[in-house]
GUKOL-805281 format. One line per 5 residues: their letters; for each residue z, y, x of N, C-alpha, C. Coordinates in steps of 0.2 Angstrom, whole numbers, plus 5000, padded with zeros to 4 digits. Last residue first. Layout:
BEGIN
A = Z:Y:X:Z:Y:X:Z:Y:X; ... .
//
This chain:
BEGIN
REEDQ = 5390:5866:5587:5389:5872:5590:5397:5873:5594; 5390:5855:5579:5389:5853:5586:5390:5859:5590; 5391:5860:5566:5397:5856:5568:5396:5855:5576; 5378:5864:5564:5383:5869:5564:5390:5866:5567; 5372:5852:5563:5370:5856:5568:5375:5861:5569 .
WYEAI = 5377:5847:5551:5379:5844:5557:5377:5848:5563; 5372:5857:5542:5379:5856:5542:5381:5853:5550; 5358:5855:5543:5360:5862:5545:5368:5861:5546; 5357:5842:5537:5355:5843:5544:5358:5849:5547; 5361:5845:5524:5365:5841:5528:5363:5842:5535 .
QKRGE = 5351:5854:5521:5357:5856:5520:5362:5852:5524; 5339:5845:5522:5340:5851:5525:5347:5853:5526; 5343:5836:5512:5343:5834:5518:5343:5840:5523; 5341:5844:5500:5347:5841:5502:5348:5839:5509; 5328:5847:5500:5332:5853:5501:5338:5850:5503 .
RTKSG = 5322:5834:5499:5320:5838:5505:5325:5844:5506; 5333:5822:5493:5328:5827:5492:5327:5831:5498; 5343:5813:5495:5336:5810:5494:5331:5815:5492; 5355:5819:5497:5353:5816:5503:5346:5813:5502; 5362:5826:5486:5356:5829:5489:5353:5825:5495 .
QVFVN = 5374:5821:5481:5368:5822:5476:5362:5823:5480; 5382:5817:5491:5382:5814:5485:5376:5815:5482; 5382:5828:5500:5380:5822:5503:5379:5816:5497; 5384:5839:5492:5378:5839:5495:5376:5832:5497; 5397:5837:5488:5393:5836:5483:5386:5835:5486 .
PDFSP = 5405:5841:5500:5404:5834:5499:5398:5832:5494; 5402:5854:5510:5402:5852:5503:5400:5845:5501; 5412:5857:5524:5406:5856:5521:5406:5854:5514; 5420:5869:5536:5420:5863:5532:5413:5862:5529; 5426:5875:5551:5422:5876:5546:5422:5869:5542 .
QSAMV = 5443:5872:5545:5436:5876:5545:5433:5876:5551; 5456:5865:5536:5452:5864:5542:5445:5868:5540; 5473:5860:5530:5466:5865:5529:5462:5864:5537; 5483:5853:5523:5479:5851:5528:5472:5854:5528; 5498:5854:5515:5492:5857:5516:5489:5854:5523 .
LMEGN = 5508:5846:5513:5507:5850:5507:5500:5853:5509; 5515:5830:5516:5510:5835:5518:5508:5839:5513; 5532:5826:5517:5526:5826:5513:5521:5831:5515; 5545:5826:5524:5539:5825:5527:5533:5825:5524; 5556:5831:5516:5554:5823:5515:5547:5822:5519 .
RPDMA = 5559:5843:5519:5564:5839:5516:5562:5831:5516; 5549:5850:5524:5553:5848:5529:5559:5843:5526; 5533:5848:5519:5539:5849:5516:5545:5846:5521; 5520:5856:5530:5524:5850:5527:5531:5852:5525; 5504:5861:5533:5511:5863:5530:5514:5857:5528 .
LITGR = 5492:5867:5545:5495:5861:5542:5502:5864:5539; 5475:5873:5548:5483:5875:5546:5486:5869:5543; 5464:5877:5560:5467:5872:5556:5474:5874:5554; 5447:5885:5562:5454:5883:5564:5457:5878:5559; 5437:5900:5561:5438:5893:5563:5445:5891:5564 .
KSASN = 5433:5912:5560:5432:5908:5554:5433:5901:5556; 5436:5922:5569:5433:5916:5571:5430:5912:5566; 5444:5931:5561:5438:5933:5565:5433:5928:5568; 5448:5925:5544:5449:5926:5551:5443:5929:5555; 5444:5921:5532:5445:5928:5533:5446:5929:5540 .
EIQRE = 5445:5907:5533:5438:5910:5531:5438:5917:5533; 5459:5905:5534:5454:5903:5540:5448:5907:5539; 5463:5909:5522:5465:5913:5528:5461:5911:5534; 5457:5900:5514:5454:5907:5513:5456:5911:5520; 5465:5889:5517:5458:5888:5519:5455:5896:5518 .
AAMQL = 5477:5893:5511:5476:5892:5519:5470:5892:5521; 5474:5893:5498:5476:5899:5501:5475:5899:5508; 5471:5880:5495:5465:5884:5495:5467:5892:5498; 5484:5874:5497:5478:5872:5501:5472:5877:5501; 5491:5880:5487:5493:5882:5495:5487:5880:5498 .
DLDLT = 5485:5874:5476:5485:5882:5477:5486:5884:5484; 5486:5860:5479:5480:5864:5478:5480:5871:5479; 5496:5852:5489:5497:5857:5484:5491:5861:5484; 5497:5834:5492:5494:5841:5493:5495:5846:5487; 5501:5821:5490:5506:5826:5491:5504:5833:5492 .
TILDQ = 5491:5813:5477:5492:5814:5484:5498:5819:5484; 5486:5799:5468:5490:5806:5467:5492:5807:5475; 5472:5791:5462:5477:5792:5467:5480:5799:5467; 5467:5778:5450:5468:5786:5452:5473:5786:5458; 5457:5764:5451:5464:5767:5450:5464:5774:5453 .
GAQPP = 5441:5762:5443:5446:5762:5449:5452:5765:5447; 5437:5753:5428:5438:5759:5433:5442:5758:5438; 5427:5739:5426:5435:5741:5426:5435:5747:5430; 5414:5738:5413:5416:5739:5420:5424:5741:5420; 5411:5726:5401:5412:5733:5403:5415:5733:5410 .
VVEIE = 5398:5715:5397:5405:5715:5400:5406:5722:5403; 5388:5711:5385:5390:5717:5389:5397:5716:5391; 5374:5700:5380:5382:5702:5381:5382:5707:5385; 5361:5701:5376:5365:5696:5374:5372:5697:5374; 5347:5711:5372:5354:5710:5375:5358:5705:5372 .
SQIRG = 5329:5710:5375:5335:5710:5370:5341:5709:5374; 5320:5712:5384:5318:5711:5377:5324:5712:5373; 5316:5722:5398:5321:5720:5394:5318:5719:5387; 5304:5716:5410:5306:5721:5405:5310:5718:5401; 5298:5707:5419:5305:5710:5420:5307:5715:5415 .
RSDVI = 5287:5701:5416:5286:5707:5419:5293:5710:5421; 5291:5691:5407:5287:5689:5413:5287:5695:5418; 5306:5698:5400:5299:5695:5399:5296:5693:5406; 5324:5695:5398:5317:5699:5400:5311:5695:5399; 5339:5697:5390:5332:5692:5391:5327:5697:5393 .
VKRYG = 5354:5700:5399:5349:5703:5395:5343:5697:5395; 5370:5706:5400:5367:5700:5401:5361:5701:5396; 5377:5719:5411:5373:5717:5404:5370:5711:5405; 5394:5721:5419:5387:5719:5419:5384:5718:5411; 5404:5730:5429:5403:5726:5424:5396:5724:5424 .
PRGRL = 5414:5732:5445:5408:5734:5440:5408:5728:5434; 5430:5739:5448:5426:5732:5447:5420:5733:5442; 5436:5751:5459:5436:5748:5453:5431:5741:5453; 5438:5761:5470:5432:5759:5468:5431:5755:5462; 5451:5764:5475:5448:5769:5470:5441:5765:5467 .
FEDYY = 5455:5753:5483:5460:5756:5478:5456:5760:5472; 5445:5753:5492:5446:5747:5487:5450:5749:5481; 5446:5766:5498:5441:5764:5495:5442:5758:5490; 5456:5773:5505:5458:5770:5499:5452:5768:5495; 5447:5778:5516:5454:5774:5517:5456:5770:5511 .
EELGG = 5437:5785:5509:5436:5778:5513:5443:5774:5514; 5443:5795:5503:5438:5791:5499:5437:5785:5503; 5451:5802:5512:5454:5797:5508:5449:5793:5503; 5439:5801:5526:5445:5804:5523:5448:5799:5517; 5424:5792:5525:5428:5797:5528:5433:5799:5523 .
KGIID = 5416:5787:5512:5415:5788:5519:5419:5794:5522; 5417:5774:5499:5420:5780:5503:5418:5780:5510; 5401:5767:5492:5409:5767:5495:5411:5773:5497; 5390:5760:5481:5393:5766:5483:5400:5765:5486; 5377:5748:5484:5383:5749:5481:5386:5756:5485 .
GPRLG = 5365:5746:5491:5365:5751:5485:5371:5753:5482; 5367:5729:5494:5363:5736:5495:5363:5740:5489; 5384:5723:5489:5376:5723:5490:5373:5730:5492; 5400:5716:5494:5395:5721:5492:5388:5720:5493; 5405:5705:5500:5404:5705:5492:5401:5711:5489 .
TWRES = 5414:5714:5513:5411:5707:5510:5411:5707:5502; 5418:5724:5520:5414:5726:5514:5411:5719:5511; 5425:5719:5530:5429:5724:5526:5425:5724:5520; 5416:5712:5538:5420:5708:5535:5424:5713:5529; 5400:5719:5540:5407:5720:5541:5411:5715:5536 .
ELQKP = 5387:5720:5535:5388:5715:5540:5396:5714:5541; 5386:5732:5528:5386:5726:5525:5388:5720:5528; 5386:5741:5539:5393:5740:5535:5392:5733:5531; 5373:5741:5542:5378:5739:5546:5385:5737:5544; 5367:5746:5531:5365:5739:5533:5371:5737:5538 .
SIEGV = 5379:5756:5521:5374:5755:5526:5373:5747:5528; 5382:5760:5504:5384:5756:5510:5378:5755:5515; 5379:5777:5499:5378:5770:5499:5380:5767:5505; 5394:5787:5498:5388:5786:5499:5386:5779:5499; 5407:5801:5496:5404:5794:5496:5398:5794:5496 .
YGLIH = 5419:5809:5507:5414:5809:5502:5411:5802:5501; 5435:5818:5511:5428:5814:5513:5423:5814:5507; 5447:5824:5510:5445:5820:5504:5439:5815:5506; 5449:5831:5522:5454:5826:5519:5450:5821:5514; 5437:5838:5523:5439:5834:5529:5444:5829:5526 .
AMYTG = 5437:5846:5511:5433:5841:5512:5434:5836:5517; 5445:5856:5506:5448:5849:5507:5443:5844:5509; 5432:5866:5499:5439:5865:5501:5442:5858:5501; 5419:5865:5496:5420:5864:5503:5428:5863:5504; 5421:5860:5479:5417:5861:5485:5419:5860:5492 .
HPYFR = 5429:5857:5469:5432:5863:5474:5427:5863:5480; 5425:5846:5463:5425:5852:5459:5426:5858:5464; 5415:5834:5466:5420:5838:5470:5421:5844:5468; 5411:5818:5459:5410:5826:5459:5416:5828:5462; 5400:5804:5458:5406:5807:5461:5405:5815:5461 .
QPQLE = 5394:5797:5444:5393:5800:5450:5399:5804:5452; 5389:5783:5432:5396:5788:5435:5394:5790:5442; 5374:5783:5423:5380:5780:5428:5384:5786:5430; 5362:5778:5413:5367:5783:5414:5373:5780:5418; 5345:5777:5419:5351:5774:5417:5357:5779:5418 .
VRLEP = 5327:5774:5417:5333:5779:5418:5339:5776:5415; 5316:5764:5427:5319:5766:5420:5325:5771:5422; 5301:5756:5434:5306:5762:5433:5310:5762:5427; 5292:5746:5432:5298:5744:5436:5303:5750:5437; 5281:5751:5425:5287:5747:5421:5293:5745:5425 .
YELSH = 5272:5763:5425:5277:5760:5431:5282:5757:5427; 5264:5764:5415:5261:5764:5422:5265:5762:5426; 5273:5764:5405:5267:5759:5404:5265:5758:5411; 5281:5776:5408:5284:5769:5407:5279:5763:5407; 5278:5789:5409:5273:5784:5413:5277:5777:5413 .
AEVWA = 5286:5796:5401:5279:5797:5400:5275:5792:5404; 5298:5792:5408:5297:5790:5401:5290:5791:5399; 5297:5799:5420:5298:5792:5419:5296:5789:5413; 5297:5812:5416:5291:5809:5420:5291:5802:5419; 5309:5814:5410:5303:5815:5406:5297:5811:5409 .
IDQMS = 5317:5814:5421:5317:5809:5416:5311:5808:5411; 5313:5824:5429:5313:5818:5431:5312:5812:5426; 5316:5834:5420:5309:5834:5422:5309:5826:5425; 5330:5834:5419:5327:5832:5413:5319:5831:5415; 5335:5825:5435:5334:5830:5431:5330:5829:5424 .
ANDKL = 5346:5813:5441:5339:5815:5440:5339:5821:5434; 5356:5808:5450:5357:5815:5448:5349:5817:5445; 5346:5798:5461:5352:5799:5457:5352:5806:5455; 5332:5787:5463:5334:5794:5463:5340:5795:5458; 5333:5773:5463:5328:5777:5467:5329:5784:5468 .
ILTEF = 5345:5762:5465:5344:5768:5463:5339:5771:5467; 5340:5745:5461:5342:5750:5465:5341:5756:5463; 5342:5728:5453:5340:5735:5453:5343:5739:5458; 5335:5712:5452:5340:5716:5454:5337:5724:5454; 5325:5703:5450:5327:5706:5444:5333:5711:5446 .
DTQKN = 5328:5693:5465:5324:5695:5459:5327:5698:5454; 5338:5700:5477:5336:5695:5473:5332:5698:5468; 5333:5712:5490:5337:5710:5485:5334:5704:5482; 5323:5717:5499:5328:5712:5502:5333:5709:5496; 5316:5725:5491:5312:5720:5493:5317:5715:5496 .
IANLR = 5324:5737:5491:5324:5733:5485:5320:5726:5486; 5323:5742:5504:5329:5740:5502:5328:5735:5496; 5310:5747:5503:5311:5741:5508:5318:5738:5506; 5310:5756:5494:5306:5750:5492:5308:5744:5497; 5319:5765:5500:5321:5762:5494:5317:5756:5493 .
ETVVQ = 5311:5769:5511:5318:5766:5512:5320:5762:5506; 5300:5775:5504:5299:5770:5508:5306:5765:5510; 5307:5786:5498:5304:5782:5494:5303:5774:5498; 5311:5793:5510:5316:5790:5506:5314:5785:5501; 5298:5797:5515:5303:5793:5519:5308:5789:5515 .
PELSL = 5293:5806:5505:5290:5799:5506:5295:5794:5510; 5307:5813:5495:5303:5813:5502:5300:5806:5503; 5303:5817:5478:5307:5813:5483:5303:5814:5490; 5299:5821:5465:5301:5826:5470:5305:5823:5476; 5294:5812:5457:5301:5813:5456:5304:5818:5462 .
GRSYQ = 5280:5812:5458:5283:5812:5452:5290:5814:5452; 5278:5812:5472:5275:5817:5469:5280:5818:5462; 5284:5799:5476:5286:5805:5479:5284:5812:5475; 5278:5790:5468:5285:5791:5466:5287:5798:5469; 5265:5792:5474:5266:5792:5467:5273:5794:5465 .
PIREA = 5266:5788:5488:5265:5795:5486:5266:5796:5479; 5272:5774:5485:5275:5779:5489:5273:5786:5487; 5263:5765:5479:5269:5768:5474:5272:5774:5479; 5256:5759:5487:5253:5764:5483:5258:5768:5479; 5264:5750:5494:5262:5756:5497:5258:5761:5493 .
TDITK = 5265:5741:5484:5270:5745:5484:5269:5752:5489; 5255:5733:5474:5255:5735:5481:5259:5742:5481; 5262:5721:5463:5260:5728:5464:5260:5729:5472; 5269:5710:5460:5262:5710:5459:5259:5717:5460; 5282:5713:5461:5279:5707:5465:5272:5707:5464 .
LPEKS = 5288:5723:5454:5284:5725:5460:5282:5719:5463; 5295:5718:5443:5289:5720:5442:5285:5722:5448; 5307:5714:5451:5303:5709:5448:5296:5711:5447; 5315:5725:5455:5311:5721:5460:5306:5717:5456; 5317:5741:5448:5318:5734:5447:5313:5731:5452 .
IVVNF = 5325:5757:5450:5319:5753:5451:5321:5744:5451; 5332:5771:5441:5332:5765:5445:5326:5761:5445; 5337:5787:5441:5331:5782:5440:5332:5777:5445; 5352:5792:5432:5349:5790:5438:5342:5786:5437; 5362:5804:5425:5356:5800:5424:5353:5799:5431 .
TPRSD = 5380:5804:5425:5373:5807:5427:5368:5802:5426; 5397:5807:5421:5391:5803:5420:5385:5807:5422; 5408:5810:5436:5405:5811:5429:5399:5808:5428; 5424:5808:5444:5418:5805:5442:5415:5808:5436; 5433:5819:5455:5432:5815:5449:5425:5812:5448 .
VLING = 5446:5826:5465:5440:5822:5465:5439:5819:5458; 5456:5834:5461:5453:5836:5467:5446:5833:5468; 5465:5841:5447:5460:5836:5450:5457:5839:5456; 5482:5843:5447:5476:5845:5447:5471:5841:5450; 5495:5837:5448:5491:5834:5443:5484:5838:5443 .
NRDFI = 5503:5841:5458:5504:5845:5452:5499:5842:5446; 5498:5835:5470:5505:5833:5468:5506:5836:5461; 5481:5832:5465:5486:5835:5470:5493:5833:5467; 5471:5817:5463:5475:5822:5461:5479:5825:5466; 5456:5808:5460:5461:5810:5466:5464:5817:5463 .
AGRPA = 5451:5794:5450:5450:5801:5452:5456:5803:5457; 5441:5779:5453:5447:5783:5451:5447:5789:5454; 5424:5777:5449:5429:5777:5454:5435:5781:5451; 5417:5767:5437:5419:5774:5439:5424:5773:5444; 5406:5754:5441:5412:5756:5438:5414:5764:5441 .
PIPIL = 5389:5750:5435:5394:5752:5440:5400:5755:5437; 5384:5735:5430:5386:5742:5427:5391:5745:5432; 5370:5725:5434:5376:5728:5435:5378:5734:5432; 5363:5712:5423:5361:5720:5426:5368:5723:5427; 5357:5697:5423:5363:5701:5424:5361:5708:5427 .
RIRQN = 5345:5688:5414:5347:5692:5419:5353:5696:5418; 5336:5675:5408:5342:5678:5407:5344:5681:5414; 5324:5667:5412:5323:5673:5407:5330:5677:5406; 5328:5658:5420:5323:5663:5422:5322:5668:5417; 5338:5652:5413:5340:5657:5419:5335:5661:5421 .
EAREQ = 5329:5644:5404:5334:5650:5401:5336:5655:5407; 5325:5635:5413:5320:5640:5409:5324:5646:5407; 5336:5628:5417:5332:5633:5422:5328:5638:5419; 5339:5623:5405:5344:5628:5409:5340:5632:5414; 5328:5614:5404:5330:5619:5399:5335:5624:5402 .
FYDGR = 5331:5606:5415:5325:5610:5415:5326:5616:5409; 5343:5600:5411:5343:5603:5418:5336:5608:5417; 5340:5593:5399:5345:5599:5400:5344:5603:5406; 5331:5583:5404:5330:5589:5399:5334:5595:5399; 5332:5572:5411:5332:5579:5414:5331:5584:5410 .
VIQLY = 5332:5563:5401:5337:5562:5407:5338:5569:5409; 5322:5568:5392:5328:5565:5390:5333:5565:5395; 5311:5573:5399:5313:5576:5392:5320:5574:5390; 5309:5566:5411:5309:5573:5411:5312:5576:5404; 5310:5553:5407:5314:5555:5412:5315:5563:5412 .
YLRVG = 5300:5552:5397:5307:5550:5395:5312:5553:5400; 5290:5554:5405:5291:5559:5400:5298:5558:5398; 5290:5543:5414:5290:5549:5417:5292:5555:5412; 5287:5533:5404:5294:5533:5408:5295:5540:5411; 5275:5536:5400:5279:5536:5396:5287:5537:5399 .
LVALL = 5267:5534:5412:5268:5541:5409:5274:5542:5404; 5270:5520:5413:5272:5525:5418:5273:5532:5416; 5262:5516:5402:5270:5515:5402:5273:5519:5408; 5250:5521:5404:5254:5524:5399:5261:5522:5399; 5247:5513:5415:5247:5520:5416:5251:5524:5410 .
LFAVV = 5248:5500:5409:5253:5502:5415:5252:5509:5415; 5238:5501:5400:5244:5500:5398:5250:5502:5403; 5226:5502:5409:5228:5507:5405:5236:5507:5402; 5227:5489:5415:5229:5496:5419:5231:5501:5415; 5225:5481:5404:5232:5481:5407:5233:5487:5411 .
QITGI = 5212:5486:5401:5218:5486:5396:5225:5486:5399; 5205:5482:5412:5206:5489:5409:5211:5490:5405; 5207:5468:5410:5210:5471:5416:5211:5479:5415; 5200:5465:5399:5207:5464:5400:5211:5468:5405; 5187:5469:5403:5191:5474:5397:5198:5472:5398 .
RIGLN = 5185:5459:5412:5185:5467:5414:5189:5471:5409; 5185:5448:5405:5191:5449:5410:5191:5457:5412; 5175:5451:5397:5181:5450:5394:5186:5451:5399; 5164:5450:5406:5166:5456:5402:5173:5456:5399; 5165:5437:5410:5166:5442:5415:5168:5449:5412 .
QAQER = 5162:5430:5398:5168:5430:5401:5170:5435:5406; 5149:5435:5396:5153:5437:5392:5161:5436:5394; 5143:5430:5408:5143:5437:5407:5148:5440:5402; 5145:5416:5404:5147:5418:5410:5148:5426:5410; 5135:5415:5393:5142:5414:5393:5147:5417:5398 .
LKM = 5124:5419:5399:5126:5423:5394:5134:5422:5393; 5121:5407:5406:5122:5413:5410:5125:5419:5405; 5121:5398:5396:5126:5398:5401:5127:5404:5405 .
//
């Protein structure tokens, strides 16, 4: 009798275990069905999005000409050292400051500013660490590519002012958009690191000159390194601007001021027939190329500081 009761209890227990096991398997099966069939496309898309990234391609700014077709401002290709955010996630960025500073001849303050700026961007975005990189800079990045996977060299357009200090007050210069400007409605849609006009015609006609950037669609690995390229959408260059200025007259006027006793002054010349401005000369002036190329180096910052000190005298 006792054995029979024990056998019945054992059978009940086994049956209960079987029912529980069946229910667990059923729940697991339903969950797997939901994840793989119902939500399969969603998770597959998320997985693909985590591997596919869009890398912006800057658009060349439009050129600026005088009335006779002479180039006043143009863009030319230059090598820039850019930094990616994704590989920095597992790195102590404080250790990178002296390393980048020594390797790329950058001020530690500039490196700190760049690292702070890249940390505010979304994953896999890039930012220029050093523009107008020299062959020595490029060689250093390539030689340390395994040690610093977050760095790479890209060919990008850079603004060039062939006449140096002449017409600088009229033309203005370009530079990276500031945090304050990013909050302005005028600059909606731009991101940290984007180049905009600052002063003169560069700023007034910025939207006209800026163009539209393109992008590269690439597949990256877990460390953010590019594995393959899927698609390239080329950038649209900005539109050219033709002014009423006369380059020869402008340079002659500026030389007159330079050769004067005070070396300071302003000369304006207008076509009386239609009111077009032919000359807008002003001295002392500055070289816009220093603002474009030198703001991240010790020598460049010194030149800029000396210019502003001279302006205040």
